[in-house]
ROSE-4610 file (N, C-alpha, C; in Angstrom, 1 decimal, always signed):
// ROSE-4610
residu = [M/M/M/S/S/S/G/G/G/N/N/N/R/R/R/R/R/R/K/K/K/A/A/A/L/L/L/L/L/L/V/V/V/S/S/S/A/A/A/A/A/A/L/L/L/L/L/L/G/G/G/G/G/G/T/T/T/M/M/M/L/L/L/M/M/M/T/T/T/A/A/A/C/C/C/Q/Q/Q/D/D/D/T/T/T/D/D/D/T/T/T/T/T/T/D/D/D/A/A/A/A/A/A/P/P/P/E/E/E/S/S/S/S/S/S/S/S/S/A/A/A/S/S/S/P/P/P/A/A/A/G/G/G/D/D/D/A/A/A/T/T/T/A/A/A/T/T/T/P/P/P/S/S/S/G/G/G/A/A/A/S/S/S/T/T/T/A/A/A/G/G/G/G/G/G/G/G/G/Q/Q/Q/G/G/G/G/G/G/D/D/D/K/K/K/E/E/E/T/T/T/E/E/E/A/A/A/T/T/T/G/G/G/K/K/K/G/G/G/T/T/T/E/E/E/D/D/D/A/A/A/A/A/A/G/G/G/S/S/S/G/G/G/V/V/V/D/D/D/T/T/T/G/G/G/N/N/N/G/G/G/E/E/E/R/R/R/V/V/V/P/P/P/V/V/V/E/E/E/Q/Q/Q/S/S/S/C/C/C/G/G/G/A/A/A/N/N/N/D/D/D/I/I/I/S/S/S/W/W/W/S/S/S/T/T/T/R/R/R/S/S/S/E/E/E/S/S/S/Q/Q/Q/A/A/A/G/G/G/G/G/G/Y/Y/Y/I/I/I/L/L/L/I/I/I/V/V/V/A/A/A/K/K/K/A/A/A/K/K/K/E/E/E/G/G/G/I/I/I/S/S/S/C/C/C/Y/Y/Y/L/L/L/P/P/P/A/A/A/A/A/A/L/L/L/P/P/P/T/T/T/V/V/V/A/A/A/F/F/F/G/G/G/S/S/S/D/D/D/G/G/G/T/T/T/Q/Q/Q/A/A/A/G/G/G/P/P/P/A/A/A/E/E/E/Q/Q/Q/T/T/T/V/V/V/G/G/G/E/E/E/Q/Q/Q/I/I/I/K/K/K/L/L/L/S/S/S/G/G/G/G/G/G/T/T/T/S/S/S/A/A/A/Y/Y/Y/A/A/A/G/G/G/V/V/V/N/N/N/P/P/P/K/K/K/T/T/T/T/T/T/D/D/D/G/G/G/D/D/D/G/G/G/G/G/G/K/K/K/E/E/E/L/L/L/D/D/D/S/S/S/I/I/I/I/I/I/V/V/V/A/A/A/V/V/V/G/G/G/D/D/D/G/G/G/D/D/D/P/P/P/D/D/D/P/P/P/V/V/V/S/S/S/L/L/L/P/P/P/V/V/V/G/G/G/T/T/T/I/I/I/T/T/T/V/V/V/E/E/E/E/E/E/P/P/P/V/V/V/V/V/V/T/T/T/N/N/N/W/W/W/H/H/H/T/T/T/D/D/D/P/P/P/T/T/T/D/D/D/A/A/A/V/V/V/P/P/P/A/A/A/G/G/G]
num = [1/1/1/2/2/2/3/3/3/4/4/4/5/5/5/6/6/6/7/7/7/8/8/8/9/9/9/10/10/10/11/11/11/12/12/12/13/13/13/14/14/14/15/15/15/16/16/16/17/17/17/18/18/18/19/19/19/20/20/20/21/21/21/22/22/22/23/23/23/24/24/24/25/25/25/26/26/26/27/27/27/28/28/28/29/29/29/30/30/30/31/31/31/32/32/32/33/33/33/34/34/34/35/35/35/36/36/36/37/37/37/38/38/38/39/39/39/40/40/40/41/41/41/42/42/42/43/43/43/44/44/44/45/45/45/46/46/46/47/47/47/48/48/48/49/49/49/50/50/50/51/51/51/52/52/52/53/53/53/54/54/54/55/55/55/56/56/56/57/57/57/58/58/58/59/59/59/60/60/60/61/61/61/62/62/62/63/63/63/64/64/64/65/65/65/66/66/66/67/67/67/68/68/68/69/69/69/70/70/70/71/71/71/72/72/72/73/73/73/74/74/74/75/75/75/76/76/76/77/77/77/78/78/78/79/79/79/80/80/80/81/81/81/82/82/82/83/83/83/84/84/84/85/85/85/86/86/86/87/87/87/88/88/88/89/89/89/90/90/90/91/91/91/92/92/92/93/93/93/94/94/94/95/95/95/96/96/96/97/97/97/98/98/98/99/99/99/100/100/100/101/101/101/102/102/102/103/103/103/104/104/104/105/105/105/106/106/106/107/107/107/108/108/108/109/109/109/110/110/110/111/111/111/112/112/112/113/113/113/114/114/114/115/115/115/116/116/116/117/117/117/118/118/118/119/119/119/120/120/120/121/121/121/122/122/122/123/123/123/124/124/124/125/125/125/126/126/126/127/127/127/128/128/128/129/129/129/130/130/130/131/131/131/132/132/132/133/133/133/134/134/134/135/135/135/136/136/136/137/137/137/138/138/138/139/139/139/140/140/140/141/141/141/142/142/142/143/143/143/144/144/144/145/145/145/146/146/146/147/147/147/148/148/148/149/149/149/150/150/150/151/151/151/152/152/152/153/153/153/154/154/154/155/155/155/156/156/156/157/157/157/158/158/158/159/159/159/160/160/160/161/161/161/162/162/162/163/163/163/164/164/164/165/165/165/166/166/166/167/167/167/168/168/168/169/169/169/170/170/170/171/171/171/172/172/172/173/173/173/174/174/174/175/175/175/176/176/176/177/177/177/178/178/178/179/179/179/180/180/180/181/181/181/182/182/182/183/183/183/184/184/184/185/185/185/186/186/186/187/187/187/188/188/188/189/189/189/190/190/190/191/191/191/192/192/192/193/193/193/194/194/194/195/195/195/196/196/196/197/197/197/198/198/198/199/199/199/200/200/200/201/201/201/202/202/202/203/203/203/204/204/204/205/205/205/206/206/206/207/207/207/208/208/208/209/209/209/210/210/210/211/211/211/212/212/212/213/213/213/214/214/214/215/215/215/216/216/216/217/217/217/218/218/218/219/219/219/220/220/220/221/221/221/222/222/222/223/223/223]
x = [+0.9/+0.0/+0.9/+0.5/+1.3/+1.1/+2.1/+2.0/+0.8/+0.4/-0.7/-2.0/-2.2/-3.4/-3.5/-2.4/-2.5/-2.9/-2.3/-2.6/-4.1/-4.7/-6.1/-7.0/-6.6/-7.4/-7.4/-6.2/-6.1/-6.9/-6.9/-7.8/-9.2/-9.7/-11.1/-11.5/-10.6/-10.9/-11.0/-10.1/-10.2/-11.5/-11.9/-13.1/-14.3/-14.4/-15.5/-15.5/-14.4/-14.3/-14.8/-14.4/-14.9/-16.4/-16.9/-18.4/-19.2/-18.6/-19.3/-19.2/-18.1/-17.9/-18.8/-19.0/-20.0/-21.4/-21.8/-23.1/-23.4/-22.4/-22.5/-22.7/-22.0/-22.1/-23.5/-24.0/-25.3/-26.4/-26.3/-27.3/-27.2/-26.0/-25.8/-26.4/-26.2/-26.8/-28.3/-28.9/-30.4/-31.0/-30.3/-30.8/-30.7/-29.7/-29.5/-30.5/-30.8/-31.6/-33.1/-33.6/-35.0/-35.5/-34.8/-35.3/-35.4/-34.4/-34.5/-35.7/-36.0/-37.2/-38.5/-38.6/-39.9/-40.1/-39.0/-39.1/-39.5/-39.1/-39.3/-40.8/-41.4/-42.7/-43.8/-43.8/-44.8/-44.6/-43.4/-43.2/-43.8/-43.7/-44.3/-45.8/-46.4/-47.8/-48.4/-47.7/-48.3/-48.3/-47.3/-47.2/-48.3/-48.5/-49.4/-50.9/-51.2/-52.6/-53.2/-52.6/-53.1/-53.2/-52.2/-52.2/-53.4/-53.6/-54.8/-56.1/-56.2/-57.5/-57.8/-56.7/-56.9/-57.4/-56.8/-57.2/-58.6/-59.0/-60.4/-61.4/-61.1/-62.0/-62.1/-61.0/-61.1/-61.9/-61.8/-62.6/-64.1/-64.5/-65.9/-66.5/-65.7/-66.2/-66.4/-65.5/-65.7/-66.9/-67.1/-68.3/-69.6/-69.7/-70.9/-71.2/-70.1/-70.3/-70.7/-70.2/-70.5/-72.0/-72.4/-73.8/-74.7/-74.5/-75.4/-75.5/-74.4/-74.4/-75.3/-75.2/-75.9/-77.4/-77.8/-79.2/-79.8/-79.0/-79.5/-79.7/-78.9/-79.0/-80.3/-80.5/-81.6/-82.9/-83.0/-84.2/-84.5/-83.4/-83.6/-84.0/-84.2/-84.5/-85.8/-86.7/-88.0/-89.1/-90.3/-91.5/-92.1/-93.0/-93.6/-93.5/-93.8/-93.7/-92.4/-91.6/-90.4/-90.6/-90.1/-90.3/-89.4/-88.4/-87.5/-86.2/-86.1/-84.8/-84.2/-84.6/-84.1/-84.9/-85.9/-86.7/-88.0/-88.6/-89.9/-90.9/-92.1/-93.2/-94.2/-94.6/-95.6/-96.9/-97.5/-98.7/-99.9/-100.8/-101.9/-103.1/-103.7/-104.7/-106.1/-106.9/-108.4/-109.1/-110.1/-110.8/-111.7/-111.8/-112.7/-113.7/-114.8/-115.8/-115.2/-114.3/-113.7/-112.6/-112.3/-111.3/-112.0/-113.4/-114.2/-115.0/-115.1/-116.1/-117.4/-118.5/-119.7/-120.7/-121.6/-122.7/-123.8/-125.0/-126.1/-126.9/-127.6/-128.6/-129.7/-130.9/-132.1/-132.1/-132.4/-132.5/-133.9/-134.4/-135.7/-135.8/-134.7/-134.7/-135.2/-135.7/-136.2/-137.1/-138.0/-138.9/-138.4/-137.2/-136.6/-135.6/-134.5/-133.5/-132.5/-131.7/-130.7/-129.3/-128.6/-127.2/-126.2/-125.4/-124.4/-123.1/-122.4/-121.2/-120.1/-119.0/-117.9/-116.6/-115.9/-114.7/-113.6/-112.4/-111.4/-111.1/-110.9/-110.5/-109.2/-108.9/-107.6/-106.4/-105.5/-104.3/-104.4/-105.6/-105.8/-105.9/-105.3/-105.4/-105.8/-106.9/-107.3/-108.2/-108.5/-109.2/-110.6/-111.6/-112.9/-112.9/-113.3/-113.3/-114.3/-114.1/-115.0/-116.1/-117.0/-118.1/-119.1/-120.3/-121.4/-121.0/-121.4/-121.3/-122.3/-122.1/-123.1/-124.0/-125.3/-126.3/-127.4/-127.6/-128.6/-129.6/-130.8/-131.9/-132.5/-132.7/-133.5/-132.8/-133.5/-133.0/-132.9/-133.7/-133.7/-132.6/-131.9/-130.7/-131.1/-132.3/-132.6/-131.5/-131.0/-129.9/-130.3/-129.7/-130.0/-129.3/-130.1/-129.5/-128.9/-128.3/-127.7/-128.7/-128.4/-129.2/-128.6/-127.4/-126.7/-126.4/-126.3/-126.0/-124.6/-123.7/-122.2/-121.6/-120.4/-119.6/-118.8/-118.7/-117.9/-116.4/-115.7/-114.2/-113.9/-112.7/-112.3/-112.0/-112.2/-111.9/-111.0/-110.0/-109.0/-109.5/-109.7/-110.1/-108.9/-108.7/-107.6/-107.8/-107.5/-107.6/-109.1/-109.4/-110.7/-111.6/-111.1/-111.9/-113.0/-114.2/-115.4/-115.9/-116.6/-117.3/-118.8/-119.6/-121.1/-121.7/-122.7/-123.6/-125.0/-126.0/-127.4/-128.2/-129.0/-129.9/-131.4/-132.1/-133.5/-134.1/-134.7/-135.1/-136.4/-137.2/-138.4/-138.6/-138.6/-138.7/-140.0/-140.9/-142.2/-143.3/-144.4/-145.6/-146.4/-147.4/-148.3/-147.8/-148.4/-148.2/-147.3/-146.8/-146.1/-144.7/-144.1/-142.7/-142.7/-141.5/-141.4/-140.7/-141.1/-140.6/-139.3/-138.3/-137.0/-136.4/-135.5/-134.9/-133.3/-132.8/-131.3/-131.0/-129.8/-129.2/-127.9/-127.5/-126.2/-125.4/-124.2/-123.3/-122.0/-121.4/-120.1/-119.4/-118.1/-117.4/-117.2/-118.2/-118.2/-118.7/-119.1/-119.6/-118.6/-117.3/-116.3/-115.8/-116.4/-116.0/-116.3/-115.4/-115.7/-116.3/-116.3/-116.8/-117.9/-119.0/-120.1/-120.5/-121.1/-121.6/-123.1/-123.7/-125.2/-125.3/-126.0/-126.2/-127.7/-127.9/-129.3/-129.8/-131.0/-131.6/-133.0/-133.5/-134.9/-135.8/-137.1/-138.0/-138.2/-137.9/-138.1/-138.9/-139.4/-140.1/-139.3/-139.0/-138.1/-138.8/-138.6/-139.1/-138.3/-137.7/-136.8/-135.9/-135.0/-134.1/-133.0/-132.5/-131.3/-130.3/-129.0/-128.0/-127.1/-126.5/-125.6/-124.2/-123.3/-121.9/-121.4/-120.1/-119.5/-119.1/-119.3/-119.0/-118.3/-117.5/-116.9/-117.7/-118.8/-119.7/-121.1/-121.7/-122.9/-124.1/-124.0/-125.1/-125.1/-124.0/-123.9/-124.5/-124.8/-125.2/-126.7/-127.5/-128.9/-129.4/-130.1/-130.6/-131.8/-132.0/-133.2/-134.4/-135.6/-136.8/-137.2]
y = [-1.2/+0.0/+1.2/+2.2/+3.4/+4.3/+5.2/+6.2/+7.1/+7.5/+8.5/+7.8/+6.5/+5.8/+5.6/+5.2/+4.9/+6.2/+7.3/+8.6/+8.9/+8.6/+8.9/+8.1/+6.8/+5.9/+6.4/+6.8/+7.3/+8.6/+9.4/+10.6/+10.3/+9.3/+8.9/+8.3/+7.5/+6.8/+7.9/+8.9/+9.9/+10.7/+11.0/+11.8/+11.0/+9.7/+8.8/+8.7/+8.6/+8.5/+9.7/+10.9/+12.1/+12.3/+11.9/+12.0/+11.1/+9.9/+9.0/+9.6/+10.2/+10.7/+11.9/+12.7/+13.9/+13.4/+12.3/+11.8/+11.2/+10.5/+9.9/+11.0/+12.1/+13.2/+13.9/+14.0/+14.6/+13.7/+12.4/+11.5/+11.6/+11.7/+11.7/+13.0/+14.1/+15.4/+15.4/+14.8/+14.7/+13.9/+12.7/+11.8/+12.4/+13.2/+13.8/+14.9/+15.7/+16.9/+16.5/+15.4/+15.1/+14.8/+14.0/+13.7/+15.0/+15.9/+17.1/+18.0/+18.0/+18.8/+18.2/+16.9/+16.2/+16.2/+16.1/+16.0/+17.4/+18.5/+19.8/+20.2/+19.8/+20.2/+19.6/+18.2/+17.7/+18.3/+18.6/+19.1/+20.5/+21.3/+22.6/+22.6/+21.7/+21.6/+21.1/+20.1/+19.6/+20.6/+21.4/+22.4/+23.5/+24.0/+25.1/+24.6/+23.4/+23.0/+22.8/+22.0/+21.9/+23.2/+24.0/+25.3/+26.2/+26.2/+27.0/+26.5/+25.1/+24.5/+24.7/+24.6/+24.7/+26.2/+27.1/+28.5/+28.8/+28.3/+28.5/+27.8/+26.6/+25.8/+26.5/+27.0/+27.7/+29.0/+29.7/+30.9/+30.7/+29.6/+29.3/+28.8/+28.0/+27.4/+28.5/+29.5/+30.6/+31.4/+31.7/+32.5/+31.8/+30.5/+29.8/+29.7/+29.5/+29.5/+30.8/+31.9/+33.2/+33.5/+33.1/+33.4/+32.6/+31.3/+30.5/+31.0/+31.5/+32.0/+33.3/+34.1/+35.4/+35.1/+34.1/+33.8/+33.2/+32.3/+31.7/+32.8/+33.7/+34.8/+35.6/+35.9/+36.7/+36.0/+34.7/+33.9/+33.7/+33.7/+33.4/+34.7/+35.8/+37.1/+37.0/+36.1/+36.0/+36.7/+36.4/+37.0/+38.0/+38.8/+39.9/+41.2/+42.3/+43.6/+44.2/+44.8/+45.4/+46.8/+47.0/+48.3/+49.4/+49.0/+50.0/+50.0/+49.4/+49.4/+48.0/+47.1/+45.8/+44.8/+45.2/+44.3/+44.0/+42.8/+42.5/+42.2/+42.7/+42.5/+41.6/+40.5/+39.5/+40.2/+39.7/+40.3/+39.4/+40.1/+39.4/+39.3/+38.2/+37.8/+38.4/+38.5/+38.8/+37.5/+37.7/+36.5/+36.0/+34.7/+33.9/+33.2/+32.8/+32.1/+30.9/+30.2/+29.0/+29.3/+30.6/+30.9/+31.2/+31.1/+31.6/+30.5/+30.6/+29.8/+30.6/+30.1/+30.9/+30.4/+31.4/+31.0/+32.1/+31.8/+32.7/+32.6/+33.7/+33.6/+34.7/+34.4/+35.2/+36.3/+37.5/+38.6/+39.2/+39.8/+40.4/+41.9/+42.6/+44.0/+44.4/+45.6/+46.1/+45.2/+44.5/+43.6/+42.3/+42.0/+40.7/+40.7/+40.1/+40.0/+38.8/+38.5/+37.4/+38.1/+37.7/+38.2/+37.1/+37.5/+36.6/+36.9/+35.9/+36.0/+35.3/+36.1/+35.5/+35.6/+34.5/+34.4/+33.6/+34.0/+33.3/+32.0/+31.0/+29.7/+29.7/+28.7/+28.6/+28.7/+29.6/+29.7/+30.7/+31.2/+32.1/+33.6/+34.4/+35.9/+36.5/+37.2/+37.7/+38.9/+39.6/+40.9/+40.7/+41.1/+41.3/+42.7/+42.8/+44.0/+45.0/+46.3/+47.3/+47.4/+46.3/+46.2/+45.3/+45.3/+44.4/+42.9/+42.1/+40.7/+40.3/+39.3/+38.8/+37.8/+38.2/+37.3/+37.0/+35.7/+35.4/+34.4/+34.3/+33.5/+32.7/+31.4/+30.5/+30.2/+29.3/+28.8/+29.9/+30.9/+32.0/+33.0/+32.9/+33.8/+35.2/+35.4/+36.7/+37.2/+38.4/+38.9/+40.1/+40.2/+41.3/+42.6/+43.7/+45.0/+45.6/+46.8/+47.5/+48.1/+47.8/+48.4/+49.7/+50.1/+51.3/+52.2/+53.5/+54.4/+54.5/+54.2/+54.3/+52.9/+52.8/+51.6/+51.6/+50.5/+50.4/+50.3/+50.0/+49.8/+48.3/+48.0/+46.6/+46.2/+44.9/+44.3/+43.1/+43.2/+42.1/+41.0/+39.8/+38.6/+37.8/+37.6/+36.9/+36.5/+35.3/+35.0/+35.1/+35.9/+35.9/+37.0/+37.7/+38.8/+38.2/+38.8/+38.4/+39.6/+39.3/+40.4/+40.0/+41.1/+40.8/+41.6/+41.0/+41.6/+41.2/+42.2/+41.9/+41.8/+40.8/+40.6/+40.8/+41.7/+41.7/+41.1/+39.9/+39.2/+39.7/+40.5/+41.1/+42.5/+43.4/+44.8/+45.4/+44.5/+45.0/+44.6/+45.3/+45.0/+44.0/+43.4/+42.4/+41.0/+40.1/+38.7/+38.1/+39.0/+38.4/+37.9/+37.3/+36.7/+35.2/+34.7/+33.2/+32.7/+31.5/+31.0/+30.1/+30.3/+29.6/+29.2/+28.3/+27.9/+28.0/+28.7/+28.9/+30.1/+30.6/+31.7/+31.3/+31.9/+31.7/+32.9/+32.8/+33.9/+33.7/+34.8/+34.9/+36.2/+36.2/+37.5/+38.1/+38.9/+39.6/+38.6/+39.2/+38.5/+37.5/+37.8/+37.0/+35.8/+35.7/+34.6/+33.2/+32.3/+31.1/+30.0/+30.2/+29.2/+29.7/+30.1/+30.6/+29.4/+29.8/+28.8/+28.9/+27.8/+27.8/+27.7/+28.7/+28.7/+28.5/+27.6/+27.4/+28.6/+29.0/+30.1/+29.9/+28.7/+28.4/+28.9/+28.9/+29.3/+30.8/+31.4/+32.9/+33.2/+34.4/+34.9/+35.9/+35.8/+36.6/+37.5/+38.8/+39.7/+41.0/+41.4/+42.6/+42.7/+41.7/+41.6/+42.7/+43.0/+44.0/+43.4/+43.9/+43.4/+44.6/+44.6/+45.7/+45.4/+46.4/+46.1/+45.3/+44.9/+44.2/+45.1/+44.7/+45.5/+44.6/+45.2/+44.5/+44.5/+45.3/+45.3/+44.9/+43.8/+43.4/+44.4/+45.3/+46.3/+47.3/+47.3/+48.2/+47.5/+46.2/+45.5/+45.2/+46.1/+46.0/+46.7/+45.9/+46.5/+47.3/+48.3/+49.1/+48.3/+48.7/+47.9/+48.1]
z = [+0.0/+0.0/+0.0/-0.8/-1.0/+0.2/+0.4/+1.6/+1.5/+0.3/+0.2/+0.6/+0.1/+0.4/+1.9/+2.5/+3.9/+4.7/+4.3/+4.9/+4.8/+3.6/+3.4/+4.3/+4.4/+5.3/+6.8/+7.2/+8.6/+8.8/+7.8/+7.9/+8.0/+7.2/+7.2/+8.5/+9.0/+10.3/+11.4/+11.4/+12.4/+12.4/+11.1/+11.0/+11.5/+11.1/+11.5/+13.1/+13.6/+15.1/+15.8/+15.2/+15.8/+15.7/+14.6/+14.4/+15.4/+15.6/+16.6/+18.0/+18.3/+19.7/+19.9/+18.9/+19.0/+19.2/+18.5/+18.6/+19.9/+20.5/+21.8/+22.9/+22.7/+23.7/+23.7/+22.4/+22.3/+23.0/+22.8/+23.4/+24.9/+25.4/+26.9/+27.4/+26.7/+27.2/+27.2/+26.2/+26.1/+27.1/+27.4/+28.4/+29.8/+30.1/+31.4/+31.6/+30.6/+30.7/+30.9/+30.2/+30.3/+31.7/+32.5/+33.8/+34.7/+34.5/+35.3/+35.0/+33.7/+33.3/+33.8/+33.6/+33.9/+35.5/+36.2/+37.7/+38.2/+37.6/+38.0/+37.9/+36.7/+36.4/+37.4/+37.7/+38.6/+40.0/+40.4/+41.8/+41.9/+40.8/+40.8/+40.8/+40.0/+39.9/+41.2/+41.8/+43.1/+44.2/+44.2/+45.2/+45.0/+43.8/+43.5/+43.7/+43.2/+43.2/+44.6/+45.5/+46.8/+47.6/+47.4/+48.2/+47.8/+46.4/+45.9/+46.4/+46.3/+46.7/+48.2/+49.0/+50.4/+50.8/+50.1/+50.4/+50.0/+48.8/+48.4/+49.3/+49.7/+50.6/+51.9/+52.5/+53.8/+53.7/+52.6/+52.5/+52.4/+51.6/+51.5/+52.8/+53.4/+54.7/+55.7/+55.8/+56.7/+56.5/+55.2/+54.8/+55.2/+54.9/+55.2/+56.7/+57.5/+58.9/+59.5/+59.0/+59.4/+59.1/+57.8/+57.4/+58.2/+58.5/+59.3/+60.7/+61.3/+62.6/+62.7/+61.7/+61.6/+61.6/+60.7/+60.5/+61.8/+62.4/+63.7/+64.8/+64.9/+65.9/+65.6/+64.3/+63.9/+64.2/+63.9/+64.1/+65.6/+66.4/+67.8/+68.6/+67.9/+68.6/+69.2/+68.8/+69.5/+68.7/+69.1/+68.4/+69.3/+68.7/+69.5/+68.8/+69.5/+69.0/+69.4/+68.5/+68.7/+69.4/+70.6/+71.2/+70.8/+70.0/+69.4/+70.2/+71.4/+72.1/+72.2/+71.3/+71.2/+72.0/+72.7/+73.5/+72.7/+73.0/+72.4/+73.4/+73.2/+74.1/+73.5/+74.2/+73.7/+73.3/+72.2/+71.7/+72.4/+73.1/+73.7/+72.7/+72.7/+71.7/+72.1/+71.0/+71.2/+71.7/+72.5/+72.9/+71.8/+71.7/+70.9/+71.8/+71.3/+72.2/+72.9/+72.2/+72.8/+73.8/+74.0/+75.1/+76.4/+76.4/+77.5/+78.1/+79.5/+80.2/+80.3/+79.8/+79.7/+80.7/+81.2/+82.0/+81.8/+82.2/+82.1/+83.4/+83.7/+84.8/+84.5/+85.0/+84.8/+85.9/+85.5/+86.4/+86.3/+87.4/+87.4/+87.1/+87.2/+87.0/+85.6/+85.5/+84.2/+83.5/+84.2/+83.6/+83.3/+83.6/+83.4/+82.2/+82.4/+81.4/+81.7/+80.7/+80.9/+81.0/+82.0/+82.2/+81.7/+80.8/+80.3/+81.0/+81.5/+82.3/+81.5/+81.2/+80.5/+81.3/+81.4/+82.2/+81.4/+81.4/+80.6/+81.2/+80.3/+80.8/+81.4/+82.2/+83.0/+82.1/+82.4/+81.6/+80.4/+80.2/+79.0/+79.5/+78.7/+78.9/+77.6/+77.5/+76.2/+76.4/+75.3/+75.3/+74.6/+75.3/+74.7/+74.0/+72.7/+72.0/+72.6/+72.3/+72.7/+71.7/+71.7/+70.8/+71.4/+70.8/+71.3/+71.2/+72.1/+71.8/+70.8/+70.0/+69.0/+69.7/+69.8/+70.4/+69.4/+69.1/+68.1/+68.8/+68.2/+68.7/+67.7/+68.0/+67.1/+65.8/+65.1/+63.8/+62.7/+62.9/+61.8/+62.1/+63.2/+63.4/+63.8/+64.4/+64.9/+65.8/+65.5/+66.3/+67.1/+68.3/+69.3/+68.8/+68.9/+68.6/+69.8/+69.6/+70.8/+71.8/+73.1/+74.1/+74.7/+74.2/+74.7/+73.5/+73.7/+72.6/+72.2/+73.2/+72.9/+73.1/+72.5/+72.6/+73.9/+74.6/+75.8/+75.5/+76.6/+76.5/+76.4/+75.8/+75.7/+77.2/+77.4/+78.7/+78.6/+79.5/+79.6/+80.5/+80.0/+80.8/+81.1/+82.4/+82.9/+84.4/+84.8/+86.2/+86.6/+87.7/+88.2/+87.6/+86.6/+86.0/+85.2/+85.4/+84.5/+83.8/+82.7/+82.0/+81.9/+81.8/+81.9/+80.7/+80.1/+79.1/+79.4/+79.3/+79.6/+78.3/+78.2/+77.1/+77.5/+76.8/+76.9/+75.7/+75.8/+74.6/+74.0/+74.7/+74.2/+74.6/+73.6/+73.9/+73.4/+72.9/+72.4/+73.4/+73.2/+74.0/+73.3/+74.0/+73.4/+73.6/+72.9/+73.1/+71.9/+71.1/+69.9/+70.3/+69.4/+69.6/+69.5/+69.6/+69.5/+70.8/+71.2/+72.5/+72.2/+72.9/+72.7/+74.1/+74.1/+75.4/+75.4/+74.4/+74.3/+73.5/+73.7/+72.8/+72.3/+71.2/+70.6/+70.8/+71.4/+71.7/+71.0/+70.5/+69.9/+70.2/+70.1/+70.3/+69.0/+68.6/+67.2/+66.2/+65.0/+63.9/+63.3/+63.4/+62.8/+63.6/+64.8/+65.7/+65.1/+64.8/+64.2/+65.1/+66.4/+67.3/+68.3/+67.8/+68.7/+69.6/+70.7/+71.6/+71.9/+72.2/+72.5/+74.0/+74.6/+76.1/+76.4/+77.4/+77.8/+78.6/+78.5/+79.2/+79.8/+79.6/+80.0/+78.9/+79.1/+78.1/+78.1/+77.0/+76.8/+75.6/+75.6/+74.4/+73.8/+72.5/+71.8/+70.7/+70.8/+69.8/+69.9/+68.9/+68.8/+70.0/+70.2/+71.4/+71.3/+72.5/+72.6/+73.5/+73.4/+74.3/+74.6/+75.8/+76.2/+75.8/+76.0/+75.8/+76.9/+76.9/+78.0/+79.1/+80.3/+81.5/+82.5/+83.4/+84.5/+85.7/+85.8/+86.9/+86.4/+87.0/+86.4/+86.6/+87.5/+87.6/+86.5/+85.7/+84.5/+83.3/+83.4/+82.3/+82.2/+82.8/+82.8/+81.5/+80.6/+79.4/+79.5/+78.6/+78.7/+78.3/+78.7/+78.4/+77.0]
């Protein structure tokens, strides 16, 4: 083999070896860099996501707890009328016929009349309105008119307090009228629970009734 040919082969071998060495270095760099990049990314994501989620969850939980506490406090304030200074006064109810223990008795004054006695049932406190009691007679619903010119005062029924109203079943002369043995009494026309009270045999024609009074002597109806 000539000297020139040998020299050419050596040069080719050196070039080939250099190329392979460079390729090996590049592969090594790529392999080393990839794990570093992939390991950095998950670590960053894992740190950011739980932290953000935890902050959001804590804020929402705090808001809900605060809101619930506020509503509970407001609801627990109690019922009644607000006096303006943060206190509440219980509202007392109007009397209905079923709140009252009823009784009647016959009186001889003023030609005779029926005295209605109203007393609150045990444990009940209520108000009779400043208006006539509703008193009706018979199946036709004949109703007593006013025996007084003015309306009385409302009366609080509680404990031993009683209220009285006088009924004159017949204000006309003569023998007319219808005979009955009971009256129907209610606290106003809107009372849903009127009661029937026995009164013995009475003759009814153009009846009248007084307002409620706390003294029975004030409940004598006009003739």
